[in-house]
N, C-alpha and C positions, 0 to 999 in steps of 0.2 A: 879112452879118448872119445869114443862115441858119446860117452856121457858128457865129457867136457865140451864136445862139439855141440851136442844137443842143448847143453845148458845155456850157452849164449843165445841160441835160437829160441829157446823157451823164454829167456829173459826179454828178448826182443818182442816176442809175441805178447808177453805180459805187458811190456811197455806200450806196445801198440794198442792193446786192449784198454790200458789205463788212459792212454791218450784219447782213444775213441770215447771212452766213458767220460773223460774230462771234457772233450769236445762236445759230446752229446749233452752233458750237463750244462755246458756253457750255452749251447744252442737252445736248450730248454729254458734256461734263465732268460736268454735274450728274447725268446718267444713270449715268455711270461711278461717281461718288461714291455715288449711291444704290445702285448694284449692289454696290459695295465695302461700304457700310454694311450692306446686306442680307446679303451673304456673311459679314461679320464677325458680325452678329447670328445668322445661321443657324449659323455655326461655334460661337459661344458657346452657343447653344441646344442644339446637338448634343453639345457637351462636357458641358453641364449634365445633359442627359438620360443620357449615358453614365455620368457620375459618380453620378447617382441610382440607375441600375441596379446599378452596382458596390456602392453602399452597401446596397441591398436584398439583394444576393447575400451580402455580408459579414454583414449582420444575420441572414439565414437560416442561414448557415453557423455563426455564433456560437450561435444558439439550438439548432441541432442538436447541436453539440459540448457545450453546456451540459447538454442533456437526456441525451446519451450518458454524460457524466461522472457525472451524478446517478444514472443507472441503474447504472453501474459501482460507485459508492460504496454504493448500497443492496444490490447483489448481494454485494459484498465483506463488508459488515457482516452480512448474512444467513449467508454461508458461515462467517464467524468465529464467530458465535453458535452455529451448528450444530456446529462443531469443539469449542467449549468444552462444549457440552451433551453431545456424544457422544464426547469425547476419550478417555475411559477404556474405551470399548467393547472395544477390542482386548485390553486387559489383563484385563477382566472375563470375556471369552469364554475366555481362556486359563486363568482360575482356576476356571471352572465344573466341569471334571472333578475337581478337587481337592475341591470341595464335595460332589460325588457320593461320592467316596471317604470323606469324613468321615461322611456319612449311613450308608454301609454299615458303617463301623467302629462307629458308635454302636449300630446295630441288632445287630451281632455282640456288643458288650459286654453287651447286655441278656441274651443267652442263654448266653454263654460265661463260664466261671469261671477260665479260664487267663489270668492277668494278664501273664505274660511274652509270650505271643502277641499280646495286645492292645497292649502297649507297642511291640513290633516293628512292628505295623501302623501305629500312630500315628507312629513314627519314619519309616517309609517315606513316609507322606503328608506329613509335615513336610519331608522332603528333596525330594520332588516339588514342593512349594509353593515352596521356596527356588529350585529350578532354574527354574521358570517366571518367578519375579520377577527372577532374574538375567538371563534372556533379554530381559526388558523394560527392563533397564538399572539395576535396583536392586541395590546391593552393600552388604554389611555393612562398617562401619568397624572395622578391626582395633584392638584395645586391649591384648591380652595381651603384656606385656613391652615395650610401646612407650613412647617418651617422650611426655610430656604436650604436646599441641599445641592451642591455643585455636581453631584453624580447624576442628578435627574433634571436639574433646572439651570437655565441660563438667564442671568439678570440683565435686562436691557435698560432698566431705569431704577434709580434709588430715590425714594420719597421719604421725607422726614416722618418719623413715626408719631402718631397722635398720642400714644401712651407708651410707658416703659415695657409693658407686656407684649406690645405689637412689634417691638424691635426684632428683626430677623425673620419676620413672617411675610408670606406672600400676600400682596394686596390684590393683584389682578393678573390674569393670564392673557397675554397678547396672542400667543400661538400655542396650540395644544401640542404636547409632547407624547411620543409613543414608544412602547417597548415591544419587541418581538420576543416572546417567551421571557427570558431573564436579561436580555440585552437591550440597552437603550439605542433606538435607531434614530430618534430625533428628540433633543432636549426641549423641554417646555420653556418658552420665552416668557419671562414673568417680570412684574414690577414688585420690588422688595422694599419693605419699610426699614429705615435706617435709624 
């Protein structure tokens, strides 16, 4: 009987140990699950924090680039306005000595009575002026003996041609035309044979 009495007691102890083991196993699994959940939450939180940092960095970078571009645009507009305002400075500085020559010629005309010498002086100044303008890219549109071309000439009068070979030719230039480099800035006003 002692054996029989001990047997249920032993079975109870075994059952309790099994229950404890099962409970311990469940607790360990729950702790592992909690640890996994915590590590998943921590990982998500870390990823979220890193993403927020990256977003802040990108916002800052975007703001800096936007400000830099705005400054560039303002600086470019200012430089462009300055170029437009002072674009003719180089040409005008080149013309100033010619103005000085004209002043001297006018003073000499007041005292001198020799018109031939005055004419020669004015011709020299005119040639100097033309040379400076040529250096700046200004060229006269040639008209004498040329065929009429609407790209360069403007017909202000049509005159009957004296011969068949003169048809379409320029007879006279009323106003000189000019080109700046390759661009026509004023058409030559001409009389054309018809």
